[in-house]
ZADRENKOL-967097 format. One record per residue: chain; x, y, z of N, C-alpha, C in turn. Coordinates in Angstrom, 1 decimal, always signed. Example, Ala and Ser with C-alpha at 12.3 -4.5 7.8 and 13.67 -1.06 7.14 Angstrom:
REM residues 2
SITE   mol      n_x      n_y      n_z     ca_x     ca_y     ca_z      c_x      c_y      c_z
SITE     A    +13.2     -5.7     +7.8    +12.3     -4.5     +7.8    +13.2     -3.3     +7.8
SITE     A    +12.8     -2.2     +7.1    +13.7     -1.1     +7.1    +12.9     +0.0     +7.9
END
This chain:
REM residues 148
SITE   mol      n_x      n_y      n_z     ca_x     ca_y     ca_z      c_x      c_y      c_z
SITE     A     +6.0     -7.6    -35.1     +5.1     -7.5    -34.6     +4.6     -6.1    -33.5
SITE     A     +3.7     -5.6    -33.8     +3.5     -4.6    -33.1     +3.3     -4.5    -31.6
SITE     A     +3.7     -3.3    -31.2     +4.0     -3.9    -29.3     +2.3     -4.1    -29.0
SITE     A     +1.4     -3.5    -29.1     +0.1     -4.0    -28.4     -0.1     -5.7    -28.5
SITE     A     +0.5     -6.0    -29.9     +0.1     -7.5    -30.4     +0.8     -8.5    -29.7
SITE     A     +2.1     -8.0    -28.9     +3.1     -8.2    -28.7     +2.5     -8.6    -26.8
SITE     A     +2.1     -7.3    -26.4     +1.8     -7.2    -24.8     +0.5     -7.9    -25.0
SITE     A     -0.8     -8.0    -26.2     -1.8     -8.6    -25.7     -1.7    -10.2    -25.5
SITE     A     -0.8    -11.0    -26.6     -0.1    -11.8    -26.4     +0.5    -12.2    -24.8
SITE     A     +1.2    -11.5    -24.7     +1.6    -11.8    -23.6     +0.7    -11.8    -22.2
SITE     A     +0.1    -11.1    -21.9     -1.2    -11.0    -21.3     -2.6    -12.1    -21.0
SITE     A     -2.5    -12.6    -22.5     -3.4    -13.5    -22.6     -2.5    -15.2    -22.0
SITE     A     -1.5    -15.1    -21.5     -0.3    -16.0    -20.9     -0.7    -15.8    -20.0
SITE     A     -1.1    -15.0    -19.2     -1.3    -14.7    -17.9     -2.6    -14.7    -16.9
SITE     A     -3.3    -14.9    -18.2     -4.7    -14.6    -18.2     -5.2    -15.3    -17.2
SITE     A     -5.1    -17.1    -17.1     -5.4    -18.0    -16.1     -4.5    -18.0    -14.9
SITE     A     -4.0    -17.3    -14.3     -3.5    -16.8    -13.3     -3.6    -15.6    -12.6
SITE     A     -4.9    -15.0    -13.0     -5.0    -13.8    -12.7     -5.4    -13.7    -10.9
SITE     A     -5.8    -15.0    -10.4     -6.2    -15.3     -9.0     -5.2    -15.4     -8.8
SITE     A     -4.3    -16.1     -8.9     -2.7    -16.4     -8.1     -1.7    -15.6     -8.2
SITE     A     -1.8    -14.2     -9.3     -1.3    -13.4     -9.5     -1.8    -12.4     -7.9
SITE     A     -2.9    -12.1     -8.3     -3.7    -11.3     -7.2     -3.1    -11.7     -5.8
SITE     A     -3.3    -12.9     -5.6     -2.9    -13.7     -4.1     -1.4    -13.0     -4.0
SITE     A     -0.9    -13.3     -4.8     +0.6    -13.2     -4.6     +1.1    -11.6     -4.5
SITE     A     +0.4    -10.6     -5.0     +0.7     -9.1     -5.1     -0.3     -8.5     -3.4
SITE     A     -1.4     -9.5     -3.5     -1.7     -9.6     -2.0     -1.1     -9.3     -0.9
SITE     A     -0.4    -11.0     -0.6     +0.2    -11.4     +0.3     +1.7    -10.2     +0.5
SITE     A     +2.5     -9.9     -0.8     +3.3     -9.6     -0.7     +3.4     -8.2     +0.0
SITE     A     +2.4     -7.2     -0.7     +1.9     -5.9     +0.2     +1.8     -5.9     +1.3
SITE     A     +0.4     -7.1     +1.6     +0.1     -7.4     +3.4     +1.5     -7.3     +4.0
SITE     A     +2.6     -7.9     +3.9     +3.8     -8.3     +4.6     +4.8     -7.6     +4.7
SITE     A     +4.9     -7.0     +3.1     +5.7     -5.4     +3.8     +5.1     -4.5     +4.4
SITE     A     +3.6     -4.6     +3.8     +2.9     -3.1     +5.4     +2.8     -3.7     +6.5
SITE     A     +2.9     -5.1     +7.3     +3.1     -5.3     +8.1     +3.9     -5.1     +9.2
SITE     A     +5.4     -5.8     +8.3     +6.9     -5.5     +8.7     +7.3     -4.2     +8.9
SITE     A     +6.3     -3.0     +7.8     +6.9     -2.1     +8.6     +6.0     -1.3     +9.6
SITE     A     +4.8     -1.8     +9.5     +3.7     -1.0    +10.8     +4.3     -1.8    +12.1
SITE     A     +5.3     -2.7    +12.4     +5.4     -3.6    +13.1     +6.0     -2.4    +14.5
SITE     A     +7.1     -2.0    +14.0     +7.8     -1.2    +14.5     +7.1     -0.3    +15.6
SITE     A     +6.1     +0.2    +14.9     +5.4     +1.6    +15.4     +4.2     +0.6    +16.1
SITE     A     +3.8     -0.7    +16.1     +3.0     -1.4    +16.7     +3.5     -1.5    +18.3
SITE     A     +4.8     -1.9    +18.1     +6.0     -2.4    +19.0     +6.0     -1.2    +20.3
SITE     A     +5.7     -0.2    +20.0     +6.1     +1.0    +20.7     +7.0     +2.3    +20.0
SITE     A     +7.2     +2.2    +18.7     +7.6     +3.9    +18.3     +6.6     +4.3    +17.7
SITE     A     +5.2     +4.5    +18.4     +4.0     +5.4    +17.7     +4.5     +6.7    +18.1
SITE     A     +5.4     +7.2    +19.2     +5.4     +8.2    +20.2     +6.6     +9.1    +19.6
SITE     A     +7.6     +7.8    +18.9     +8.6     +8.7    +18.0     +7.8     +9.0    +16.8
SITE     A     +7.1     +8.4    +16.2     +6.4     +8.6    +14.7     +5.5     +9.7    +15.0
SITE     A     +4.6     +9.5    +15.9     +4.0    +10.9    +16.4     +5.0    +12.4    +16.6
SITE     A     +6.1    +12.0    +17.2     +6.6    +13.4    +17.2     +6.9    +14.2    +15.8
SITE     A     +7.5    +12.9    +15.0     +7.8    +13.5    +13.9     +6.5    +14.0    +13.1
SITE     A     +5.6    +13.2    +12.9     +4.6    +13.9    +12.3     +3.7    +15.2    +12.8
SITE     A     +4.3    +16.0    +14.2     +3.8    +16.8    +14.7     +5.1    +17.7    +14.0
SITE     A     +5.6    +17.4    +14.2     +7.2    +18.5    +13.2     +6.8    +19.1    +11.5
SITE     A     +5.8    +17.8    +11.5     +5.7    +18.1     +9.8     +4.3    +19.1     +9.8
SITE     A     +3.6    +19.4    +10.9     +2.1    +20.2    +11.3     +1.3    +19.0    +10.9
SITE     A     +1.1    +17.5    +11.4     +0.4    +17.0    +11.2     -0.2    +16.2    +12.7
SITE     A     -1.0    +16.0    +13.1     -1.6    +15.7    +14.8     -0.8    +14.5    +15.3
SITE     A     -0.5    +14.6    +16.2     +0.5    +13.1    +16.8     -0.4    +12.1    +16.4
SITE     A     -2.0    +12.1    +16.7     -2.8    +11.2    +16.7     -3.1    +10.1    +15.4
SITE     A     -2.5    +10.8    +14.3     -2.2    +10.4    +13.3     -1.1     +9.6    +13.6
SITE     A     -0.4     +8.8    +13.7     +0.9     +7.7    +14.0     +0.0     +6.9    +15.1
SITE     A     -1.2     +6.9    +15.3     -1.8     +5.8    +16.2     -2.8     +4.8    +15.1
SITE     A     -3.3     +5.9    +13.9     -4.3     +5.2    +13.3     -3.2     +4.9    +11.7
SITE     A     -2.1     +5.5    +12.0     -1.4     +5.2    +10.9     -0.8     +3.7    +11.3
SITE     A     -0.8     +3.5    +12.5     -0.1     +2.2    +12.7     -1.0     +0.6    +12.6
SITE     A     -2.5     +1.4    +12.8     -3.5     +0.0    +12.8     -3.8     +0.1    +11.4
SITE     A     -3.6     +1.0    +10.8     -3.9     +0.7     +8.7     -3.0     -0.3     +8.4
SITE     A     -1.1     +0.0     +8.6     +0.0     -0.3     +8.1     +0.0     -2.0     +8.6
SITE     A     -0.4     -1.7    +10.7     -0.3     -3.1    +10.3     -1.4     -4.4    +10.8
SITE     A     -2.5     -3.7    +11.3     -3.5     -4.7    +11.3     -4.4     -4.8    +10.2
SITE     A     -4.7     -3.6     +9.5     -5.8     -3.1     +8.7     -4.7     -3.4     +7.5
SITE     A     -4.2     -3.1     +7.0     -3.3     -3.4     +5.9     -2.8     -4.9     +5.7
SITE     A     -1.8     -5.0     +7.0     -1.0     -6.4     +6.8     -1.9     -7.1     +7.1
SITE     A     -2.2     -7.4     +8.1     -3.2     -8.7     +8.1     -4.3     -9.1     +7.4
SITE     A     -5.1     -7.9     +7.3     -5.8     -7.5     +6.9     -5.8     -8.2     +5.1
SITE     A     -5.1     -7.3     +4.4     -5.1     -7.6     +3.3     -4.3     -9.3     +2.6
SITE     A     -3.2     -9.6     +4.1     -2.7    -11.2     +4.0     -4.2    -12.3     +3.8
SITE     A     -5.0    -12.1     +4.6     -6.4    -12.7     +4.8     -7.1    -12.4     +4.0
SITE     A     -7.0    -11.4     +3.3     -8.2    -11.0     +1.9     -9.3    -10.6     +2.7
SITE     A     -9.3    -10.0     +3.7    -10.5     -9.5     +4.6    -10.8     -8.2     +4.2
SITE     A    -11.8     -7.4     +3.8    -12.0     -6.1     +3.6    -11.5     -5.2     +2.6
SITE     A    -10.9     -6.1     +1.7    -10.1     -5.6     +0.7    -10.2     -4.4     +0.2
SITE     A    -11.4     -4.4     -0.6    -11.4     -2.8     -1.1    -11.8     -2.1     -0.2
SITE     A    -11.5     -2.1     +0.8    -12.0     -0.8     +2.3    -11.3     -1.0     +2.3
SITE     A     -9.5     -1.8     +2.7     -8.6     -1.6     +3.3     -7.7     -1.1     +2.0
SITE     A     -8.1     -1.3     +1.0     -7.3     -0.6     -0.4     -7.5     +1.2     -0.7
SITE     A     -8.8     +1.5     +0.1     -9.6     +2.7     -0.3     -8.8     +3.3     +0.4
SITE     A     -8.6     +2.8     +2.1     -7.9     +3.4     +2.8     -6.3     +4.0     +2.5
SITE     A     -5.6     +2.8     +1.9     -4.5     +3.0     +1.9     -4.4     +4.1     +0.7
SITE     A     -5.3     +3.7     -0.4     -5.1     +5.1     -1.5     -4.8     +6.5     -0.6
SITE     A     -5.6     +6.8     +0.1     -5.8     +7.8     +1.2     -4.5     +8.2     +1.8
SITE     A     -4.1     +6.9     +2.5     -2.5     +7.2     +3.1     -1.8     +7.8     +2.5
SITE     A     -1.7     +6.6     +1.0     -0.4     +6.8     +0.3     -0.5     +8.2     -0.6
SITE     A     -2.0     +8.5     -0.9     -1.6    +10.2     -1.3     -1.5    +11.3     -0.8
SITE     A     -1.7    +10.9     +1.0     -1.2    +12.2     +2.1     +0.1    +12.1     +1.7
SITE     A     +0.3    +11.1     +1.7     +2.2    +11.5     +2.3     +2.7    +11.4     +1.2
SITE     A     +2.3    +11.2     -0.1     +3.2    +11.8     -1.3     +2.6    +12.9     -1.3
SITE     A     +1.6    +13.9     -0.8     +1.4    +15.5     -0.3     +2.3    +15.6     +0.8
SITE     A     +2.2    +15.1     +1.2     +3.1    +16.1     +2.5     +4.8    +15.9     +2.0
SITE     A     +5.0    +14.8     +1.7     +6.6    +14.6     +1.2     +6.8    +15.5     +0.1
SITE     A     +6.1    +16.1     -0.7     +6.4    +17.1     -1.7     +6.0    +18.4     -1.1
SITE     A     +4.9    +18.4     -0.6     +4.8    +19.9     -0.4     +5.9    +20.3     +1.4
SITE     A     +5.7    +19.5     +2.3     +6.5    +20.2     +3.6     +8.0    +19.5     +3.2
SITE     A     +8.0    +18.7     +2.6     +9.5    +17.6     +2.4    +10.4    +18.3     +1.3
SITE     A     +9.6    +18.4     +0.4     +9.9    +18.9     -1.1    +11.1    +17.7     -2.0
SITE     A    +10.6    +16.8     -1.8    +10.9    +15.6     -2.0    +10.6    +15.3     -3.6
SITE     A    +11.5    +14.8     -4.1    +11.2    +14.0     -6.0    +10.9    +13.0     -5.7
SITE     A    +10.4    +12.3     -7.1     +9.7    +11.2     -7.5    +10.9    +10.3     -7.5
SITE     A    +11.8    +10.5     -7.8    +13.5     +9.9     -7.4    +14.4    +10.9     -7.5
SITE     A    +15.6    +10.6     -6.5    +16.6    +12.1     -6.3    +17.4    +11.2     -6.1
SITE     A    +18.9    +11.8     -6.9    +20.2    +11.1     -7.4    +20.8    +11.8     -6.1
SITE     A    +20.2    +12.7     -5.0    +21.3    +13.6     -4.2    +21.3    +12.3     -3.1
SITE     A    +22.2    +12.0     -2.4    +22.2    +10.9     -0.8    +21.6    +11.4     +0.3
SITE     A    +20.3    +11.1     +0.8    +19.9    +11.5     +1.7    +18.4    +12.8     +1.5
SITE     A    +18.3    +12.7     +0.7    +16.9    +13.2     +0.0    +15.6    +12.6     -0.5
SITE     A    +14.9    +13.3     +0.3    +13.6    +12.2     +0.2    +13.1    +12.2     -0.8
SITE     A    +12.7    +10.9     -1.2    +11.7    +10.6     -2.3     +9.9     +9.9     -1.8
SITE     A     +9.5     +9.4     -3.3     +8.2     +9.6     -3.1     +7.7     +8.4     -4.0
SITE     A     +8.6     +7.4     -4.3     +8.8     +6.3     -5.5     +8.4     +5.3     -5.1
SITE     A     +8.2     +4.7     -3.8     +7.8     +3.8     -3.4     +6.5     +3.9     -2.6
SITE     A     +6.2     +5.4     -2.0     +5.0     +5.8     -1.9     +3.8     +5.9     -3.1
SITE     A     +4.3     +5.8     -4.2     +3.7     +6.2     -5.6     +3.1     +4.4     -6.2
SITE     A     +3.9     +3.6     -6.1     +4.0     +2.4     -6.5     +2.9     +1.8     -4.7
SITE     A     +3.0     +1.9     -4.0     +2.2     +1.2     -2.9     +1.0     +1.8     -3.2
SITE     A     +0.5     +3.5     -3.5     -0.6     +3.9     -3.7     -1.3     +3.2     -5.0
SITE     A     -0.4     +2.9     -6.3     -1.2     +1.8     -7.1     -1.2     +0.8     -6.9
SITE     A     -1.0     +0.2     -6.2     -1.4     -1.1     -5.7     -2.7     -1.5     -4.9
SITE     A     -2.4     -0.3     -3.9     -4.2     +0.2     -3.7     -5.3     +0.1     -4.0
SITE     A     -4.6     +1.0     -5.3     -5.8     +0.8     -6.4     -6.0     -0.3     -7.1
SITE     A     -5.0     -1.0     -7.3     -5.7     -3.0     -7.8     -6.3     -3.4     -6.9
SITE     A     -6.2     -3.5     -5.7     -7.4     -4.0     -4.5     -8.5     -3.4     -3.7
SITE     A     -8.8     -2.1     -4.7     -9.8     -1.3     -4.8    -10.9     -1.7     -5.8
SITE     A     -9.9     -1.9     -6.9    -10.7     -2.0     -8.3    -11.1     -3.7     -8.2
SITE     A    -10.0     -4.6     -7.9    -10.2     -5.6     -8.1    -10.9     -6.6     -6.9
SITE     A    -10.6     -6.0     -5.9    -10.5     -7.1     -4.5     -9.4     -7.8     -4.3
SITE     A    -10.1     -8.4     -3.4     -9.0     -9.9     -3.2     -8.8    -10.8     -4.1
SITE     A     -9.9    -11.6     -4.8    -10.0    -12.4     -5.3    -10.3    -13.5     -4.7
SITE     A    -10.4    -14.5     -5.2    -11.5    -15.7     -4.5    -10.2    -16.9     -3.9
SITE     A     -9.4    -16.5     -3.7     -8.7    -17.2     -2.7     -8.6    -16.0     -1.6
SITE     A     -9.0    -16.1     -1.1     -9.7    -15.1     +0.2    -10.9    -15.0     +1.3
SITE     A    -10.9    -14.6     +2.6    -11.6    -14.4     +2.9    -12.9    -13.8     +2.6
SITE     A    -12.7    -12.3     +1.8    -13.7    -11.7     +1.1    -14.4    -12.9     +0.3
SITE     A    -14.2    -13.5     -0.4    -14.5    -14.5     -1.3    -15.6    -15.8     -0.8
SITE     A    -15.1    -16.1     +0.7    -15.1    -17.4     +1.4    -16.3    -16.7     +2.3
SITE     A    -16.7    -15.4     +2.4    -17.6    -14.7     +3.5    -19.0    -14.4     +2.6
SITE     A    -18.4    -14.2     +1.1    -19.5    -13.6     +0.1    -19.7    -12.2     +0.0
SITE     A    -17.9    -11.5     +0.7    -18.2     -9.9     +0.7    -17.7     -9.3     -0.6
END
């Protein structure tokens, strides 16, 4: 069996569950981003702002990232509200993070050196964000319920 035929057969098995798989991706990604943004929302914005300032990024960006990660990213993705727009914001955010890590922190995609910054998780979040931009929230969402 050719690899293409095998993959095609595998995708056909999963195809009827596309809406459920999209829901699982949305819930997992939204929860992860909300958990990541919660400490900043709870009071860690000042520390995040200082770190961003040290990288040459305006500290106000920490407030925007906090709102995007916790409310816009986490909660809105979980609810499936304005999903393509939230996905687009995350494409910009994680694209920027990758650029900063590469250009200012000299990070590698994956590093074997302990303590060396990497950006593989940022690439994964960017790709998930692209899925939400292209596919939207799916039928199990407020977007679908509201006709957005």
